[in-house]
C-alpha positions in Angstrom: -3.4 -13.9 -4.6 -3.1 -11.1 -2.0 -5.3 -10.0 0.8 -4.9 -6.6 2.5 -6.3 -6.1 6.0 -6.0 -2.5 7.1 -6.8 -1.5 10.6 -7.4 2.1 12.0 -4.9 3.3 14.5 -6.2 4.7 17.8 -9.7 4.3 16.6 -11.2 4.8 20.0 -9.8 8.4 20.1 -10.6 9.3 16.5 -13.6 9.4 14.2 -14.4 6.4 12.0 -12.2 6.8 9.0 -13.0 3.6 7.2 -15.5 5.1 4.7 -13.0 7.8 3.8 -10.1 5.3 3.1 -12.5 3.1 1.1 -13.2 6.0 -1.1 -9.5 6.8 -1.5 -8.8 3.3 -2.5 -11.8 3.0 -4.9 -9.6 3.3 -8.1 -7.2 0.5 -7.0 -7.7 -2.7 -9.1 -9.1 -5.5 -6.9 -10.7 -8.9 -7.2 -13.0 -8.2 -4.2 -13.1 -4.5 -3.4 -12.1 -2.8 -0.2 -14.9 -3.0 2.3 -15.4 -2.9 6.0 -14.6 -6.3 7.4 -15.3 -5.7 11.1 -15.2 -2.7 13.4 -12.5 -0.3 12.2 -11.0 -2.6 9.6 -11.2 -2.8 5.9 -10.2 -5.7 3.7 -9.8 -6.6 0.0 -8.6 -9.4 -2.3 -6.2 -8.4 -5.0 -4.5 -10.3 -7.8 -2.0 -7.6 -9.1 1.1 -6.9 -7.0 1.3 -3.4 -8.4 -2.2 -2.7 -7.0 -1.1 -3.9 -3.6 1.8 -1.5 -3.7 -0.5 1.4 -4.8 -3.0 0.7 -2.0 -0.2 0.5 0.5 1.2 3.8 -0.4 -2.3 5.5 -0.4 -3.0 4.1 3.0 0.3 5.2 4.4 -0.1 8.7 3.0 -3.6 8.9 4.6 -2.1 8.0 8.0 -4.0 6.4 10.9 -3.6 2.9 9.5 -1.9 -0.4 10.2 -1.4 -2.3 6.9 -1.2 -6.1 6.7 -0.5 -7.8 3.4 -1.1 -11.6 3.1 0.2 -13.8 0.3 -1.5 -17.1 -0.2 -4.5 -19.0 -1.5 -8.2 -17.8 -1.7 -10.9 -20.4 -1.4 -13.1 -20.9 -4.4 -15.7 -20.1 -5.6 -15.1 -16.4 -4.8 -18.0 -14.8 -2.9 -19.2 -11.3 -3.5 -17.4 -9.7 -0.6 -14.1 -10.3 1.2 -16.0 -10.8 4.5 -17.4 -14.0 3.1 -14.1 -15.3 1.6 -11.5 -17.6 3.2 -8.1 -19.1 2.6 -4.5 -19.0 3.7 -4.0 -15.4 2.3 -6.6 -14.2 4.9 -4.7 -15.9 7.7 -1.4 -14.4 6.5 -3.0 -10.9 6.2 -4.3 -11.2 9.8 -0.8 -12.2 11.0 0.6 -9.3 9.0 -1.7 -6.6 10.4 -1.1 -7.8 14.0 2.6 -7.5 13.3 2.2 -4.0 11.8 0.5 -3.0 15.1 3.8 -3.7 16.9 5.8 -1.5 14.5 6.2 1.3 17.1 7.8 4.3 15.3 8.5 2.4 12.2 6.3 2.3 9.1 3.2 0.4 10.2 3.2 -2.2 7.4 4.0 -5.9 7.4 3.9 -8.7 4.8 3.3 -12.4 5.6 3.1 -15.4 3.4 1.2 -18.6 3.8 4.6 -20.0 3.0 7.4 -18.0 4.7 10.1 -17.0 2.1 12.9 -14.6 1.5 10.8 -12.9 -1.1 8.1 -12.1 1.5 10.7 -10.6 3.8 12.3 -8.6 1.0 8.9 -7.3 -0.2 8.2 -6.1 3.3 11.6 -4.4 3.5 11.2 -2.5 0.2 7.6 -1.5 1.0 8.7 -0.1 4.4 11.5 1.9 2.7 9.0 3.3 0.2 6.6 4.0 3.0 9.2 5.9 4.9 9.5 8.3 1.9 5.7 8.7 1.7 5.0 9.4 5.3 7.8 11.9 5.7 6.5 14.3 2.9 5.1 17.7 3.8 1.8 19.2 2.5 3.8 21.6 0.3 5.7 18.7 -1.3 2.5 16.8 -2.0 1.0 19.9 -3.6 3.7 19.6 -6.2 4.0 15.9 -6.4 0.3 15.4 -7.0 0.7 17.3 -10.3 3.5 15.2 -11.6 3.1 12.1 -13.9 5.7 9.3 -13.4 7.9 8.8 -16.4 6.8 11.9 -18.3 9.8 14.1 -19.2 9.3 17.9 -19.1 6.4 17.6 -16.7 8.2 19.5 -14.0 8.3 22.7 -16.1 4.6 22.4 -16.8 3.8 21.9 -13.1 5.9 24.9 -12.2 4.0 27.0 -14.6 0.6 25.7 -13.4 1.5 26.3 -9.7 3.2 29.6 -10.5 6.4 28.6 -8.8 9.9 28.2 -10.2 11.1 25.0 -11.9 13.9 24.9 -9.3 11.2 24.7 -6.5 9.6 21.7 -8.3 13.0 20.1 -8.8 13.9 20.6 -5.1 10.6 19.0 -4.0 11.2 16.0 -6.2 14.7 15.6 -4.9 13.9 16.0 -1.2 10.8 13.8 -1.3 12.5 10.8 -3.0 9.7 10.8 -5.5 11.7 9.3 -8.4 13.1 6.7 -6.0 9.6 5.8 -4.8 8.3 5.1 -8.3 11.4 3.0 -9.2 11.0 1.2 -5.9 7.4 0.4 -6.6 8.4 -1.8 -9.5 10.9 -3.7 -7.2 8.3 -4.2 -4.5 5.7 -5.5 -7.0 8.3 -7.9 -8.5 9.1 -9.3 -5.0 5.4 -9.7 -4.2 4.9 -11.6 -7.4 7.8 -13.8 -6.6 6.4 -14.4 -3.1 3.0 -15.3 -4.7 4.7 -17.7 -7.1 6.5 -19.4 -4.1 3.2 -19.9 -2.4 1.7 -21.5 -5.5 4.6 -23.8 -6.0 4.3 -25.1 -2.4 0.5 -25.4 -2.4 
């Protein structure tokens, strides 16, 4: 299982953005949904590695957030909210978000496991690489990328027509933004998170 703890950056100088991020993450598949845990933090329990990757990229795109991902056990029976839950995954997520706060100019994301492993370290490395692509994109690039569907051939021509721009402009945005690399890398990140989770189960 996975726990995500997401903490607002510079919250004392900015408005409370927790409700907005919760709404942006509403479509992500969770076991216990994203909810305010305390102060300027939100938290969720997830069972699908791909959903963890999706939530991470959405939060990084939104900006203003430190992202901690914990891999470990969740106490049973499950309560109705993550605030009432416990387990080693929560401890790992807390360690991860505290580490993310020390990221400086790097992508503010960290992954920690109840059992340290190379898979956990590799998952963090891949997620940070993907996050670097996401946070570097311009509003003009997102305007194009938001219209594209991963894995659908010919979609670029349709998007160019819809936005009344040239197919070359769409192609350039895709190339500059690393959009194809991101979507390929998401599968790698999810695979590594699954392997990390499996390692925790084997040692528990």
